[in-house]
C-alpha positions as CSV (number, residue, x, y, z in Angstrom):
1,X,-12.8,4.4,15.8
2,X,-9.5,4.6,14.0
3,X,-9.4,5.2,10.2
4,X,-6.3,4.1,8.3
5,X,-5.8,5.1,4.7
6,X,-3.4,4.1,1.9
7,X,-2.7,5.8,-1.4
8,X,-0.1,5.4,-4.1
9,X,0.2,9.1,-4.9
10,X,2.6,8.8,-7.9
11,X,4.7,11.7,-6.7
12,X,3.9,13.7,-3.6
13,X,4.9,17.0,-5.2
14,X,2.7,16.4,-8.2
15,X,-0.4,15.3,-6.2
16,X,0.1,18.2,-3.7
17,X,-1.0,20.5,-6.5
18,X,-4.1,18.3,-7.3
19,X,-6.1,18.5,-4.0
20,X,-4.1,15.9,-1.9
21,X,-3.9,18.0,1.2
22,X,-7.5,19.2,0.8
23,X,-8.6,15.6,0.7
24,X,-6.4,14.8,3.7
25,X,-8.1,17.7,5.7
26,X,-11.6,16.5,4.7
27,X,-11.1,12.8,5.2
28,X,-9.0,13.1,8.4
29,X,-7.6,9.6,8.6
30,X,-5.7,8.8,11.8
31,X,-3.0,7.3,9.7
32,X,-2.2,7.6,6.0
33,X,0.4,5.5,4.2
34,X,1.5,6.8,0.9
35,X,3.6,5.0,-1.8
36,X,5.7,6.4,-4.6
37,X,6.4,9.6,-2.9
38,X,9.2,10.1,-5.5
39,X,11.1,12.7,-3.4
40,X,14.5,12.9,-1.7
41,X,14.9,14.1,1.8
42,X,16.6,17.4,0.8
43,X,13.5,18.3,-1.3
44,X,11.0,18.0,1.5
45,X,9.3,21.2,2.7
46,X,7.2,21.9,5.8
47,X,4.1,22.1,3.5
48,X,4.7,18.4,2.5
49,X,5.8,17.1,5.9
50,X,3.6,18.9,8.4
51,X,0.0,19.5,7.2
52,X,-2.3,20.7,10.0
53,X,-2.9,18.0,12.6
54,X,-0.2,15.6,11.3
55,X,3.3,14.4,11.8
56,X,5.1,12.5,9.0
57,X,7.8,9.9,8.7
58,X,9.6,9.2,5.4
59,X,11.7,6.4,3.9
60,X,14.5,7.8,1.7
61,X,16.7,4.8,1.0
62,X,16.2,4.5,-2.8
63,X,19.6,4.8,-4.4
64,X,17.9,6.1,-7.6
65,X,16.9,9.8,-7.3
66,X,13.2,10.5,-7.3
67,X,12.3,6.8,-7.3
68,X,10.0,4.8,-5.1
69,X,9.6,6.1,-1.6
70,X,7.0,5.6,1.1
71,X,5.8,7.8,4.0
72,X,3.3,7.9,6.9
73,X,1.2,10.8,8.0
74,X,0.0,10.3,11.5
75,X,-2.1,12.2,14.1
76,X,-0.5,10.4,17.0
77,X,3.2,9.4,17.0
78,X,3.8,5.7,17.1
79,X,5.9,3.9,19.6
80,X,8.5,3.1,17.0
81,X,9.2,3.6,13.3
82,X,11.3,1.3,11.1
83,X,12.2,1.8,7.4
84,X,12.9,-1.8,6.4
85,X,12.7,-5.4,7.4
86,X,16.3,-6.2,7.6
87,X,17.3,-7.2,4.1
88,X,19.5,-4.6,2.5
89,X,18.7,-5.3,-1.1
90,X,15.0,-4.6,-0.4
91,X,15.4,-1.9,2.2
92,X,17.7,0.1,-0.1
93,X,14.8,0.9,-2.5
94,X,12.8,2.9,0.1
95,X,9.8,0.6,-0.2
96,X,9.0,-0.1,3.5
97,X,8.0,1.9,6.5
98,X,6.5,0.3,9.6
99,X,4.8,2.0,12.6
100,X,4.5,0.2,16.0
101,X,1.3,1.2,17.7
102,X,1.6,-1.5,20.5
103,X,-1.9,-3.0,19.6
104,X,-0.6,-3.6,16.1
105,X,2.2,-3.0,13.7
106,X,1.3,-1.2,10.4
107,X,3.5,-2.0,7.4
108,X,3.1,0.5,4.6
109,X,4.8,-1.1,1.6
110,X,5.3,-0.3,-2.1
111,X,5.9,-3.8,-3.5
112,X,8.0,-4.0,-6.6
113,X,6.7,-4.0,-10.1
114,X,7.9,-7.0,-12.2
115,X,7.0,-5.8,-15.7
116,X,10.4,-4.3,-16.6
117,X,12.4,-7.5,-16.9
118,X,12.8,-11.1,-15.7
119,X,15.3,-9.8,-13.2
120,X,12.8,-7.3,-11.7
121,X,10.1,-10.0,-11.7
122,X,12.4,-12.2,-9.7
123,X,13.2,-9.3,-7.4
124,X,9.5,-8.8,-6.8
125,X,9.0,-12.5,-6.0
126,X,12.0,-12.5,-3.6
127,X,10.7,-9.3,-1.9
128,X,7.4,-11.0,-1.2
129,X,9.2,-14.0,0.2
130,X,11.3,-11.9,2.4
131,X,8.4,-10.0,3.8
132,X,6.3,-13.1,4.4
133,X,9.3,-14.5,6.4
134,X,9.6,-11.3,8.3
135,X,5.9,-11.1,9.1
136,X,5.9,-14.7,10.2
137,X,8.7,-14.0,12.7
138,X,6.8,-11.0,14.0
139,X,3.6,-13.0,14.5
140,X,5.6,-15.6,16.4
141,X,6.5,-12.8,18.8
142,X,2.8,-12.2,19.3
143,X,2.5,-9.1,17.1
144,X,-0.7,-8.3,15.3
145,X,0.1,-7.0,11.8
146,X,-1.7,-4.8,9.2
147,X,-0.1,-4.5,5.8
148,X,-1.2,-1.7,3.4
149,X,0.1,-0.4,0.1
150,X,0.5,-1.0,-3.6
151,X,1.0,-4.8,-3.9
152,X,1.4,-4.6,-7.7
153,X,-0.6,-7.8,-8.0
154,X,-4.3,-8.4,-8.7
155,X,-5.2,-11.4,-6.5
156,X,-8.2,-12.9,-8.3
157,X,-10.1,-12.6,-11.6
158,X,-12.6,-10.4,-10.0
159,X,-9.8,-7.9,-9.2
160,X,-9.1,-6.8,-12.7
161,X,-11.3,-5.9,-15.7
162,X,-9.6,-8.2,-18.2
163,X,-8.1,-11.3,-16.5
164,X,-7.9,-13.5,-19.6
165,X,-5.9,-10.9,-21.4
166,X,-3.4,-10.5,-18.6
167,X,-2.7,-14.0,-17.3
168,X,0.9,-13.8,-18.7
169,X,1.5,-10.2,-17.6
170,X,3.4,-9.4,-14.5
171,X,0.8,-8.3,-12.0
172,X,-1.5,-11.2,-12.7
173,X,0.8,-14.2,-13.3
174,X,-0.2,-17.4,-11.4
175,X,3.0,-17.4,-9.4
176,X,2.4,-13.8,-8.2
177,X,-1.2,-14.5,-7.3
178,X,0.0,-17.6,-5.4
179,X,2.0,-15.3,-3.1
180,X,-1.2,-13.4,-2.2
181,X,-2.8,-16.8,-1.6
182,X,-0.1,-17.4,0.9
183,X,-0.9,-14.1,2.7
184,X,-4.4,-15.5,3.2
185,X,-3.1,-18.9,4.3
186,X,-0.7,-17.2,6.8
187,X,-3.7,-15.7,8.6
188,X,-4.3,-12.3,6.8
189,X,-7.7,-11.0,5.8
190,X,-8.2,-9.1,2.5
191,X,-10.2,-6.4,4.4
192,X,-12.1,-5.0,1.3
193,X,-13.3,-8.5,0.4
194,X,-14.5,-9.0,3.9
195,X,-17.2,-6.4,3.2
196,X,-17.6,-6.3,-0.6
197,X,-17.5,-9.1,-3.1
198,X,-18.8,-7.1,-6.0
199,X,-16.9,-6.9,-9.3
200,X,-15.7,-3.7,-11.0
201,X,-13.9,-2.4,-7.8
202,X,-10.5,-1.2,-8.9
203,X,-7.7,0.9,-7.4
204,X,-5.4,1.5,-10.4
205,X,-6.1,2.5,-14.1
206,X,-3.7,3.0,-17.0
207,X,-3.3,6.7,-17.5
208,X,-2.8,6.8,-21.3
209,X,-5.8,4.8,-22.4
210,X,-8.7,6.6,-20.7
211,X,-9.0,3.4,-18.7
212,X,-10.4,5.2,-15.6
213,X,-13.2,6.8,-17.5
214,X,-14.2,3.3,-18.8
215,X,-13.3,1.7,-15.4
216,X,-10.9,-0.8,-17.0
217,X,-8.8,-1.2,-14.0
218,X,-6.9,-3.4,-11.5
219,X,-7.3,-3.8,-7.8
220,X,-3.7,-3.9,-6.7
221,X,-3.8,-1.7,-3.5
222,X,-4.8,-3.6,-0.4
223,X,-5.1,-3.7,3.3
224,X,-4.3,-7.2,4.6
225,X,-5.0,-7.5,8.4
226,X,-4.0,-10.2,10.9
227,X,-7.1,-12.4,11.5
228,X,-6.7,-11.7,15.2
229,X,-7.8,-8.2,14.3
230,X,-10.7,-9.3,12.2
231,X,-13.5,-8.6,14.7
232,X,-12.1,-5.1,15.2
233,X,-12.3,-4.1,11.5
234,X,-15.6,-2.4,11.0
235,X,-15.4,-1.2,7.4
236,X,-13.2,-1.0,4.3
237,X,-13.6,1.1,1.2
238,X,-12.1,2.1,-2.2
239,X,-12.4,5.8,-2.9
240,X,-12.4,5.5,-6.7
241,X,-13.8,9.0,-7.2
242,X,-10.8,10.7,-5.7
243,X,-8.5,11.9,-8.4
244,X,-4.9,13.1,-8.6
245,X,-3.0,9.9,-9.2
246,X,-3.4,6.8,-11.4
247,X,-4.3,5.0,-8.1
248,X,-7.1,6.0,-5.7
249,X,-7.1,5.9,-1.9
250,X,-8.3,2.9,0.1
251,X,-9.3,2.9,3.8
252,X,-10.2,0.7,6.7
253,X,-12.0,1.5,10.0
254,X,-10.6,-0.2,13.1
255,X,-12.3,-0.2,16.5
256,X,-9.7,-1.1,19.1
């Protein structure tokens, strides 16, 4: 059984002081994808890159210092690592890292947030479109795909505490949600919903409003898996009690 985890850590240096590596040592995922590492290559230390039992791979293409960033911690080195999907304006923000494990390709992605401006919302929409096109091309080659990360979109009303209040807010706009509909139509399973259809399961909470204590949150972190892998997915979880970030970790168990 392989366990894969994903976590938007909101700064690897910050979370490293809040029990991150203790959690990693206790949970022992075979692969962990993190988002918002917020660190440049010259600031990485052995403590951050080589915790016991793990190798790591980092994407450092963000032109803005201390911005964005994704990484993978792995027990076994993949066949190949890529840090983009071939579109410079998206690859340059350090949002993508992909690991080829032969049986599947894992994409760990920090999808853009569209709240800042109309331009950033369009960038987010274009990013989704580019990734869907890339994934479609990979599937045509016979590759099985798993996508994890912070999607910055709650898919359905059940996926956030106050859907009516947020229908015109980036992160729950109809056109953003439609892009996640297209993931499903393209043959990807929302792994958590394959096992749990209960409400009040969230992965992100606003830090300044005590939202986490009240569980007024959003489910914006996902594992989407190729439906060809569906029978091999044996579990999916949201670890909402794990602190240290404004997001919590999510996991899937894969029997290949």
